[in-house]
C-alpha positions, 0 to 999 in steps of 0.5 A, spaced: 500 500 500 502 506 497 500 512 501 499 518 496 497 524 501 499 525 508 498 531 513 503 535 516 503 540 521 507 547 521 509 550 527 509 558 526 513 563 530 507 565 533 506 558 536 500 557 531 499 550 529 497 549 521 496 542 518 497 541 511 495 536 506 501 534 502 503 530 496 507 524 500 512 524 495 514 531 493 512 534 500 508 539 497 502 542 500 495 541 495 493 547 493 485 547 493 485 543 500 490 549 503 486 555 500 480 551 503 482 551 510 485 557 510 479 561 508 474 557 511 477 555 517 483 559 519 480 565 517 474 564 523 480 562 528 478 554 528 482 550 532 488 546 529 485 540 531 479 542 527 483 543 521 486 537 521 479 533 522 477 537 515 483 535 512 482 527 514 476 528 510 478 531 504 484 526 504 478 521 503 475 525 498 481 525 494 483 518 494 475 517 492 477 521 486 483 517 484 480 511 485 475 512 480 479 517 476 475 523 477 477 530 475 473 535 478 476 541 475 474 538 468 467 536 470 466 543 472 468 546 466 463 542 463 457 543 468 458 537 471 460 534 478 458 527 481 453 522 478 448 519 483 452 512 483 458 516 485 455 519 491 453 512 493 460 510 492 463 516 496 458 515 502 460 508 502 467 510 502 466 515 508 464 509 512 471 505 511 477 506 516 482 510 512 487 504 511 482 500 507 480 506 503 488 507 501 488 500 500 482 500 495 485 507 492 491 503 489 487 500 484 484 505 480 477 503 477 471 506 474 465 506 479 462 499 479 455 498 475 450 495 480 449 487 477 444 482 479 447 477 484 444 471 487 441 471 494 446 466 497 452 470 494 449 477 497 448 473 504 455 470 504 458 477 502 454 480 508 456 475 513 464 478 512 462 484 516 467 489 513 470 494 518 466 500 518 468 507 522 462 509 527 456 513 524 458 520 527 465 519 524 462 518 517 457 523 518 463 528 519 467 526 513 461 527 509 459 534 512 466 537 510 467 533 503 460 537 502 462 543 504 469 542 500 465 540 494 460 546 494 466 551 495 470 548 489 463 549 485 462 556 488 469 558 486 468 556 479 461 559 478 464 566 481 469 566 476 464 566 470 460 571 468 452 570 467 452 568 460 457 562 461 454 556 457 456 551 463 454 556 468 447 554 469 448 546 468 454 547 474 449 551 478 444 545 478 449 540 479 452 543 485 445 543 488 443 536 486 450 534 489 450 538 496 443 536 497 444 528 495 450 528 500 446 532 506 441 526 505 446 521 506 449 523 512 448 518 517 443 520 523 445 518 530 441 513 533 439 516 539 435 510 542 442 506 543 444 509 549 445 503 554 452 502 552 454 509 551 460 512 555 460 507 561 464 509 567 468 504 570 464 501 576 467 500 583 469 493 582 473 495 576 476 501 579 478 497 585 482 492 580 485 498 577 488 501 583 491 494 585 494 494 578 497 501 577 500 501 584 507 502 584 509 496 588 504 491 585 507 485 581 502 486 576 504 493 574 505 493 566 510 498 566 517 498 566 522 503 570 521 507 576 519 513 572 514 510 568 511 506 574 510 512 578 508 517 573 503 513 570 500 511 577 500 519 578 497 520 571 491 515 573 490 519 580 490 526 576 485 523 571 480 519 576 481 525 582 479 531 577 476 528 571 480 533 566 481 531 559 488 529 556 489 535 553 488 539 560 493 534 563 498 534 558 498 542 558 499 543 566 506 546 568 509 546 574 507 553 576 500 552 575 500 547 581 500 551 588 502 547 593 501 552 598 494 552 597 493 545 594 490 548 587 491 547 580 490 552 574 487 549 568 489 553 563 487 554 555 494 556 552 492 554 544 498 555 540 503 556 545 510 558 542 513 555 548 510 548 547 515 544 543 510 539 541 508 539 534 501 536 536 500 541 542 495 538 547 489 543 548 484 544 553 477 544 550 473 547 556 474 553 560 480 556 565 478 554 572 482 553 578 481 546 581 483 543 588 487 537 589 488 533 596 494 533 600 495 526 598 495 528 590 499 534 592 504 530 596 505 525 590 506 530 585 511 534 589 515 527 590 514 526 582 517 532 581 523 532 585 525 525 585 523 523 578 522 528 573 528 532 576 533 526 574 532 528 566 536 534 564 531 535 558 526 536 563 529 542 566 528 546 559 521 546 560 515 547 565 510 541 563 509 537 569 509 530 566 515 528 561 516 522 557 522 517 559 528 522 557 525 528 559 521 531 553 514 533 555 509 527 554 505 527 548 498 525 546 501 519 543 505 517 549 499 518 553 495 513 549 500 508 549 500 508 556 493 505 556 494 501 550 500 497 554 495 497 560 490 493 556 494 489 552 498 486 559 491 485 562 486 483 558 481 482 563 480 490 564 475 493 559 478 498 554 481 503 558 483 510 555 484 517 558 477 520 557 473 514 560 476 517 567 472 523 566 466 519 565 468 515 571 469 521 575 462 524 574 460 517 576 463 518 582 461 525 583 454 523 582 454 518 588 457 523 592 451 528 590 446 522 592 449 521 599 449 528 600 442 529 598 445 535 594 440 539 590 439 537 583 440 544 580 446 545 585 449 539 583 448 541 575 452 547 577 457 544 581 459 539 576 459 544 570 464 548 574 469 542 576 468 540 568 469 547 565 463 547 562 458 553 562 452 553 566 447 553 561 451 548 556 447 543 558 453 538 558 452 536 565 446 533 564 449 528 559 453 525 564 447 523 569 445 518 564 449 512 568 446 514 575 439 515 572 440 508 569 442 505 576 436 508 579 432 505 574 435 498 575 434 499 583 427 501 582 425 495 577 429 490 582 425 492 588 418 492 584 420 485 582 422 483 589 415 485 591 412 481 586 416 475 588 414 476 596 406 477 594 406 470 590 410 467 596 405 470 601 399 467 597 402 460 596 
């Protein structure tokens, strides 16, 4: 499989990160995707992570055009864009993992014509279960591709006068393609929420603490620094419910050991951050309390582990990789990949899962304290960095509602069983 396009991030002197979709072999940025992201996203101060996501969608579209030998510029000159069968093929491609898309694009071919096949062949093909990305991810791709196609058509239309022979045809084709793609965006299955974003239950949390203990023989990480740092990371995640970008952006100076507080700051495009993929805070700045135990463990990590790396003295970020450089997003994810690989009995654990777990534990505490629902909502929003009017806090109460519904259902069933036993 030969990679044709790749995303590379440029870091400007100001600290701004700007992703570019480039030709893999020449390293030259592709003109249309670059102008599109500059004018439609960077000009509106969209985050670099958003631009990166846009370019990943455009990469899918370019691979689609390569696969089916589609020249959009030539078609627009003729007043055409995409045919109905091509729209269906593009949407289907958006549902596949990028590695599968790149594999398919290696063999260029025209859009396949629908053929009649026997029922048994169709069933056998369906049973193979080709891997697909989530409907939300496919929808994001389709939306950005739709916006890009509309932008290409608008640019061409604005370059023509009102009497151009292909103008009316292209304008009509643009409307059909945009409407067709919009109609094919997967809708969220709002009823399938039972297994969505579940927190770690108490038994799994207890098991996790046993495994990540620095002195545990089950600890999956090698080296004193990795063990101490990783246990501390789990404690920060579980105790504060912060995002991974917020954790990796914490500087030593953000931690006030006298007041036992930490400042969660937004520092987008920080010129002093050497990481190309800069971890960013998505929510609001806020000051969070830290316990005496967490403060002591953090201080010990700084003075006994972090200080041993000379490279760590060149920056102020709290958590460092082995060697002293600031811990990267990829490095953080790798920590939990190792954990899950070494302990297959654990569920799939990733950084954001701790945020849900923290909210689950907070909900239990609020129940124990008989906290007023409105006060609970505002307190949760403050801790998580949300606006009080955002409504995001309500999405994190679903697990507690399910738990209470389960308890009520069991009570009803037990009551029925007692009534039956009494009658007998």
